[in-house]
C-alpha positions in Angstrom: 8.8 -9.1 19.7 8.3 -9.3 16.0 9.8 -6.7 13.7 8.2 -5.8 10.4 9.9 -3.9 7.6 7.8 -2.6 4.7 9.4 -1.8 1.4 8.5 -1.1 -2.2 6.9 2.3 -1.8 7.8 5.2 -4.0 6.5 7.7 -6.5 4.4 6.5 -9.4 2.2 8.0 -12.0 -1.6 7.6 -11.8 -2.6 4.3 -13.4 0.7 2.7 -12.5 1.6 -0.1 -10.2 3.6 -0.8 -7.1 4.3 -4.0 -5.1 4.8 -3.5 -1.4 6.6 -6.1 0.7 6.4 -6.8 4.4 9.3 -8.8 5.8 8.8 -10.3 9.2 11.6 -11.2 11.6 9.7 -14.2 13.0 10.1 -17.7 11.6 6.6 -18.4 12.7 5.0 -16.0 10.3 2.4 -18.6 9.5 1.0 -18.2 13.0 -0.2 -14.7 12.2 -3.0 -13.0 10.2 -1.7 -10.0 8.3 -3.2 -6.7 7.3 -2.3 -3.7 5.3 -3.4 -0.2 6.4 -2.8 3.3 5.2 -2.8 6.8 6.5 -2.9 10.0 4.5 -1.9 13.4 5.9 -4.5 14.8 8.2 -6.7 11.6 8.0 -7.2 8.6 10.2 -5.6 5.3 9.5 -7.8 3.1 7.4 -8.0 -0.6 6.6 -6.9 -1.7 3.1 -6.7 -5.5 3.0 -6.2 -8.5 5.2 -5.2 -12.1 4.7 -5.5 -15.0 7.1 -2.6 -17.1 8.4 -2.7 -19.7 5.6 -3.6 -17.3 2.8 -6.9 -19.0 2.2 -9.0 -16.0 3.0 -8.7 -12.4 2.0 -10.7 -9.2 2.5 -10.5 -5.8 1.0 -11.7 -2.3 1.5 -14.2 -1.3 -1.1 -12.0 1.4 -2.5 -9.3 -1.1 -3.5 -11.4 -4.0 -4.8 -10.3 -5.0 -8.2 -7.1 -3.0 -8.0 -5.1 -4.4 -5.0 -4.2 -8.0 -4.2 -2.9 -9.1 -0.8 -0.8 -12.2 -0.7 1.8 -14.0 1.5 4.6 -16.5 1.2 5.0 -18.1 4.6 8.2 -19.9 3.7 9.8 -16.5 3.1 8.2 -14.9 6.1 6.9 -12.2 3.8 3.6 -10.6 2.9 2.8 -8.5 -0.2 0.4 -5.9 -1.4 0.2 -5.6 -5.2 -1.3 -2.3 -6.2 -2.5 -1.7 -9.7 -4.4 1.2 -11.3 -3.2 3.5 -8.7 -5.0 6.8 -8.1 -3.8 10.1 -6.5 -6.1 9.4 -3.6 -4.1 6.2 -2.8 -1.3 8.5 -1.7 -0.5 7.6 1.9 1.9 5.8 4.2 1.2 2.1 4.0 1.7 -0.1 7.1 1.7 -3.9 7.4 0.6 -5.5 10.7 0.3 -8.9 12.2 -2.1 -10.4 14.8 -2.1 -13.9 16.3 -4.2 -16.2 14.3 -7.3 -17.3 16.2 -7.1 -14.4 18.6 -10.7 -13.5 18.1 -9.9 -9.8 17.8 -9.3 -7.3 15.0 -6.6 -5.6 17.0 -3.2 -6.1 15.5 -0.2 -6.8 17.7 2.7 -5.8 15.6 3.2 -2.9 13.2 5.9 -1.9 10.7 7.3 1.6 10.3 5.4 2.2 7.1 6.4 3.0 3.5 5.4 6.1 1.6 3.3 5.7 -1.6 2.8 8.8 -3.7 0.7 8.8 -6.8 1.1 11.8 -9.0 -1.5 13.2 -11.4 
């Protein structure tokens, strides 16, 4: 079992920035692909960004392209989501998740508890 702990959420003004962190309990963090997801009240969970095990490939939802950057430091067993130019519609609980690299599936195996991001007008 892998435990994930998100941090870095909070309240920020529109146009501001936050950096979310995802700390993993495993020392084999590099064996996993990582994704970030978010869920706003009354809405379904949606994909935000993903990064492969090595950090060499990334993907983003269209609504965050040019604003968010996903990254990871495997030696620290930690992933990140840098969020710039935040908008009120970015308000949601943000979750990090891991899946085994090379699994051939988009289903994630481990999820954190989430961190609240609130963007005010």
